[in-house]
N, C-alpha and C positions, 0 to 999 in steps of 0.2 A: 787206271793212270799209273805212269811209269814215276816215281817217285825214288822209292826205296829199294833197292836189290839185296836180298839175302846174301849173307856173307859168302856161301856156298859159288854163287852165282858170280859174286866179286872175283873171288879166287879163279873160276873158271876162266873169265875174262881175263884176268890180268895173266894166265897162263900163256890164252891165245896172243897177246900182246907181247908177250915177254920176248920174242925170236926177233934177231939182232939183221938188218936194220929195218928200225919202224918204215913200214909203208902204208901210206894211206888206201883203202881199201877202192877201188876204182868205180868213180862216181861218173854221171851220163850227163853229158854237155846238153842244156839246153838250146830249145830252137828257137828260143824266144829273142827276135828283134831285138835290141834296147840299144842305146845311144845315152852318150855323158855330154851335156851342153854347159861349157863353161862360161860360170857367170863373174867371175872374180879370179884374177890373175896377180904374179908381183907381189904376192903378199909374201911377210917374213915369219917362216917356221909355222904357218897355222894348224892350231892344233883341236880345235873341233869350231862347228856352226850350231846355232842356236835360234829360234825364230825371235826375232827383233820387236821391240816394242808397239812400233808402228805398223799399219797394215802396209804388205810388200817390203818390209827389211828384213833382214838378215843380221845376227852379230857374230863377229869372227873372231875367234881367240889366237892370240898370236904368242909363244912361245916365251920371248923377251919379256912380256909383261905388259902387252896393249891387246884394246878389244877393240875392233873395227865395224864400224856402219855399213853395210851393203845393204843399198836401194836397190830402185829399180833403175837410176841412173849411174851407178858405178859406187864405188868406194867412197863413202866421206872424206872431206880431209880432216876432221877433227875427229879422235878417237872416242868411243863411248867412255873408257878407262883405260887411262894411261898410270902403272905401279911399277914402273920398268926398272925405276931406282931400288925398288925393296926385292927383286926378284933376281934369285938365281938361274940362268936359262942355259939349255946345253944336256946334250943327251937324254936322259930320262928326268931332268930336272926341269922346272919354269911354272908360267902359270898354265895350270893344266886343265881347269874346267871352270866353265861359268853356270849359274842357274837362275833365272826369276823367278819371283816370287809368284805362285799361282795367281794372287789377285794385283798382278803389278799395276793394272792400269789403277786401282784406287790405292794401291800401296806398294809404291816404285821401288820396294827393296830387291837387291840381288846379292848372290854369294859367289865369292871365287875362290877356288882351291889352287894353292901355288907352291913355290920352294921360294922360303926366305932364304936373305944373304948369306946364313950358315948354309944352306943346304934341308934344312927342315921343313915338314911340312906345314903349312897356316891355312885355316878356312877361314875368312870374313865376310862380315855383314856391311853392306853399303845403302843408301839411299840415292836413289838420282833424281837430281833437281834441275831448275833452269842456270844453277849457278857451275853446275857440274856435280859429280858424284862427292857424297861425304858419305866418309868411312865411319861408322856408328861401332863395331865392336867387333871382337875378335873372339871366335866362335870356337875354336880348337888349334891347338898346338902340339904336336907330337915330333919326338927327335928321333931322326933317320939314321941310322947306323951307317946306310954307304948311301951311294948316289945314284942306286937302282931300284927298279921295282917299287915306286911312289903311288902305283896306281894311277888313277885319274879323274873318273868322273864325280860330277853331281849331279843329281837328278831328283826333283820331287815325285813323291809316288802319288797313287791315287789315294790313299790314306793321308794326304796331306804334310805327311813329314820331308825332311831334305834327308835324302841320303846320299853315303858317301863311300865309295870303293876303296882301301887302301892295299898296298901290296904288303908282302912279309918283311920288308926292309932292307930287300937286296942279298948281294952275293949268290953262291950256286946252295940250289938244296936248304937254303933257309938254315944256314948253321946253328943259330941261337934259339930256333925252334918257337920263332914266335907267331907263326901263323895259328899253332894248335892252342899258344899260351892264353889262356883266358884273361889272364892280367896284362897283356898288351893289347894296343889298337891296333896292331900290325898284322895285316893277312885277313882281315875284317870288313865286313858290311855294316855300315855303322847308320843311325838314323837318329834323326831330332826334331823334337817341335818347335820351330823358330817362332811361334807364335806363344808360346808358354815361359811366362816370365820363370826363370829358376831351371827349365828344363835342362837335362843333362843327356850326352849323346850316350845310346846304348847299340851295342854290339850283338845285332840278330843274325849273323851269319860267319862262321869261322872257315879256317881251310880255304882261299885264296891266296895265290900266287900272286899274282899282279893283273887284277882286273881290270884289264883296258879296255872301257866303253860297255856301259849296261843300259839299259832301256827298259821303259813300259808300256808296253800295247796298249795304246790310248783306245784300243777298243775292248779288250777283255781285262786291262790290269794285268797282267801276266810280266813277269821278271823275266829279262834275256841279259845273259852275260857273257861277255869272252873274256875266257884267263887264261892268259898266257902262261906256255910250258916252260919246263925245264931242256931237256934234251931231245924229248920226242913228240910229246904229243900236244898242240893245243886244241882247247876244248870250249864248248858249249854249253851253258848249264843254261835251264831253265826252272823256273819257279811259277806254279800257276797262283793264280789270284786267289786268296783265303788259304794256302799254305800255312800253318801253324810253326812260327819261328820257336827258337833258333833253329839254324840248319848248320850241316859241315860238309863244306864241297871236297875235303879228303886231302888236299897239301896239307904236310909235304911228305904224308903217308903214300898217298895216291896221286899219278900224274895222269889224267884220261881215265882211262878203265885200270890203267895197269899198277900194282902194288911195287914202288922203287925204295922205300925205304921199311926196314923191320921197324917195328912199334905198335901202338896204340894209337887210337884217337883222343888227344884230350881236352880239345873244346867241344862246348857243348851242342846237341842236336846231331840226330839221323844223320847219317853220313848219307850223300846225294850225289848218283852218278850223274855225268854229262848225257846230253841228246845226242850230242855229234861232236866227232874227233878228227885231226886231220895231223900228218906226221909230217917232219921237216923234211921229206922229199918233195913237198908243194908248197912250203913255205917256212916261216920260223916265228911268226909272231901274229897273233890273232887280233883283229879290229872288231871289237862287238859292234853291232846294227841296229836295225831297226823292223819291227815287223810293218809292212809298207801297208799304208791305210787312205793311201791320196787317190785320185781320179786319173790321173795323166796315162799309169801304166797298168791298165785294166788286168792285165794278164798275171801280175805279181800281187794283185791283192790279196792280203792275208798270209803272204808267205814272211819270214825271216831271213833278210837278209846280213852276210857277216862277209868278211875280207881278210887277207893278209897284208902286212904293212911291208914285207920283204920282196915278195912275187907279186902284190900287186891283184892276185887273183880275186876275184865273186864269186859265192857262193847263195844260193837259197835253201832253204826248207819249208817245209809245209808242217805247222804245229796240228799233231794227231792225237787224239786220246792222252796228251801227254809225251807222247813220243815224236824224232822228228822222222818224217814222211818224206818220199821225195828229193830226198837231196841232190843238188845237182851243182854244176859250173855254170855260171854264166857267162855270154859274150862280150864281156866288157872287162878290163883291169884299169887300175889306178895306182901309179907307181907312187911310193911310200904313202901308202892311205893309214892318215892318221886318226880318222873319224867319220863316222856318217851324221847325220842331222835331218831334222825335220822342219818344215813350216807350220805355220799355224793350220794350214788345209791337210797336212798329212804327205805333203810332196816329199820326197826323198833327195837329199844333199850328199855327196861325198868329196871328204877332204884331201887333198894332198900335202903332206908335208916340204913338199919340193916347189909349193907356192900357189895353188889353183883351188877353186870350188867348183864342184860339178854339181847339176843338177841332172837327175835320173830321166829320160824320156823313152818315148818306143820310139825305135830305130826305123 
């Protein structure tokens, strides 16, 4: 099982990757006929889509601070949530993520990650009700030194814990070394037991640059992360279910397989290498996706899909023994790809920040 690469192997990979310019290895193009069915348009900078609380509904997060309800009849006029008067939106800031409590039907709490009016990270807990959502408490407040690398994802894992991915705080090459700083929450994967009174956030992984979307495989429980690179390598990270925490994904000493800075890893946990990378000759900013577990596209079942915000390219790979097998480019593309999402049946959706949501289908 691929998890930890010996130091000599990492150095060898870094030496191979260090040639300029960084080029993506040639990948085969898939022959599978796929289609994108537009299910919503005219949205304002949509950032994420998640399965809604009612059958057949989706919730679409808009960057300026609203969450829209998408039903089979289209976008509902009343938002699920509107906190636009509390949100700084633009660039990499805004309302970035939503997660419903795993027992939402009986415990209708939900959680949002956003940039407040000062541009700092906030995570808040709400309860849905007939009179509209009620804000219950603020769960996290983190000052942001710069306006970029806010991370973005909130998701409940198979362990029932709420997971949050935060970027390194911004600027280039993590100048204040926050990602490897055990005393900083930036550049970390954090978890919280929202059901235990007095619980505190725990950092379970270090060395993330800007984890723009992560997900848990609904069948295996494996964690998949798309971590945005600096100048050269975008990476896919994979953590098999049951792996012991903490872990260290290497930034800002490593970008992809390549060592980009002298120094030692200061964050806790063993160094984890990515399972797949691509260079900036084919894209510029990875958007992490999901392992497809739906029924509408049988040819993709069990494959992890991810893409690039700038080029719109979509790739997929097959997990095999902790490694990435059969990495290929799919025959679809989505401009300004901001997120992937799943519905209750495991069908996959793709979000374009230009204003549309698409459902993946067989072509």
